N, C-alpha and C positions, 0 to 999 in steps of 0.2 A: 503494500499499499503506501510506503514512504516514495516510491520512484513516481508514481502518480502526484504527488502532493510536491515533488522537487522543483526548484526554477531550474529551467534548461541553461540560464547564465552562467549563476554562481552554485549551482548544483545544492544549494541547501533546500530546507523544506521552505516553502511560499511562505512571505511574509507579506502581508498588504497586497494582495493578489490582483493582479490586474490582467483582462481576457482582451485580444488582439479581436481584430474583426473576422480575421480568417480562426479565431476558436483556439489560438494559442495561449497559456499561462505563464505569466511571470509573477516575478516580486515587482512591486511598483516599482521602487528606486533602482533596480536593475533595467525595466524596459526603458525609463526614463532616459537614464544614461546612454544604452543602447543607443535610442533615437535621438539623441543630440549628435551623434558621427553619424548615422547612417536611417533612411527610412523606409525598410523594409523588416520584415518579420526576421527574426534569427533562426525562426525554424522553417520556414517555406520560401521566405524572401518574396511574398507577395506586400500588397499596400497593408499596412496594420488599422490602418485608420477607417473606424474610429477604436478608440482602445476605452475600456469602462474598467471599473473596479467589480469586483466579482464577491461580494458580499458571502453569499455562501460558501466560495470556497475558501476564503477568509476564517469562518466559523471553522468551517474544518479540518485547516491547518491547524488554527488554535487549540482545537479538542486532541487532534492526534501530537501534537506538541506537551500537554497535558498527561496524554496518557504514557507516551514514551520519556516522561520525566524531564524534559528539555523545559527551560524557563518558558514563561508567559509573555513574551514579547511580541508585541505586534507589527513592529518595522526593524529595520536594520539600526545595528547599533551603531548612533550619532547621538552628536550635543544636542540635547532638546533644553529648550529655553523655558523660563519659568514664566514668563508672560508674553503676552501677545505684541506688545511692542518690540521684545528683544527678539522674538520669532519672525515680525515683517523686518527688522533692522537686517537679521541673518538672512531673510527673501533678498533683500535689496541689494547684499554683498553678493550673493551669488549670482543675482541678476547681471551685476556690473560687472562679474568675472564671466559673465558668457555660460556659467553650469544654472542652465536653465533647470534641469531636473531637481538638484538641491534645493533651487529658488522653487520650484513645486511643493517639494515638502515641506518648505520653512512656512510658506504660506499658507498650506492646508494645517499645519499643527497650530497658526496661530487662530486660523477660522474655527478650529475647534474649540478655542477659547471665547473667539467673539465676531459676531456677525458683522464683518465691515464692508460693503461695498468697496472699499479700494482696495482690499486685499483680494477680492475676485478680481476687479480688472485688471491688479497686477498678474495673479495666477493667469487670467487667459493672455496677456501677453506672453507668458513663457510658454503655454503650449501652442501659441500660433509661431512662437519662434521654434517651436519641436515640430510644426507641420501639423498639427494636433488641433485643427480647426475646428471640428465640431464642437470639442472639451472647451475651446476658446469661447466660442458663441454662447455655449450654457452659462459660463462663468459670466459673461457681460448681460446675459439674461437675468441673473440671481444680483448681478451688481446693480440695476436697473429697477428690479424687484423693490431692492434694499433702499435705493435711491432714485426716484424717478428724475432727478436730475442728472444723470450720467447716461439717459436716454439719445440725445443730441451728439455725444462723443463717441457713441458705443453703436449707434444703429447702423451706422456705415459699414461695419464690420460684415454685418448680415448682409450687403448686398456686395461684397469682395470672396463671397463664395460661389455666389455666380457666374461670375466674370473674371478670367484669368489676367485683365491689364488691370482691374481693381486690386486683384490680389498683390501684384508686386508692389503697388504703391503703398498697399498697407504693410508691406512688411518690413520696407524701407522706412516708413514712418509711424512713430510709436501713437496707440490708442490717446495716452494720455500724457502732458507733461508731470511727470512722475516726480515727487517729492518725498524727503523722511518726513518721520512722523515729528509733531513739533516738539517731542522732548528730546530728540539728538539733530535735529535742523543743524543745516551747515550752510555758510550765506555764498549765495550764487549758484551750487550745483544742483544739476539737472539728475535725478535717481528713481528708482524706485520707492515708493513711499510705505 
């Protein structure tokens, strides 16, 4: 049974399972890091979009870990910050480095503590950078639900999925002018918020 729950990238039991459109399961962080380098499934080499979390597989993997005596961790070992602002800052720094997979993880951790439309918008940009446009659109929709004022800045992203020419403009132009949280603002720099 452990082979069925094993991530093909890291060879460990799945943590935060994600499934590709072609049906292959991976650890979230493994798959996102892979997609930063390559835009195809590591197993079949097909287009993996859209990718999505598999919550049933996550529960099975956690249960298997408990039964086999492994720690009940749900994510790969990484530095977890204690509050949403620290997580946001970690995401901002990862985004600036071009480590979009880590930025997604940090924004997701922050979102588990605070539903903030800016976090959704920031994570949407990371998904777009990784070519995961549907996930980016879903985050844009959620940001707009949380703050309807985001609508005019995010709606044009929906149009870019329908046409390649608009897509190219989108990838070279950020959705928002991102700035750090007020508690850690630095003068004059433009980066994720």
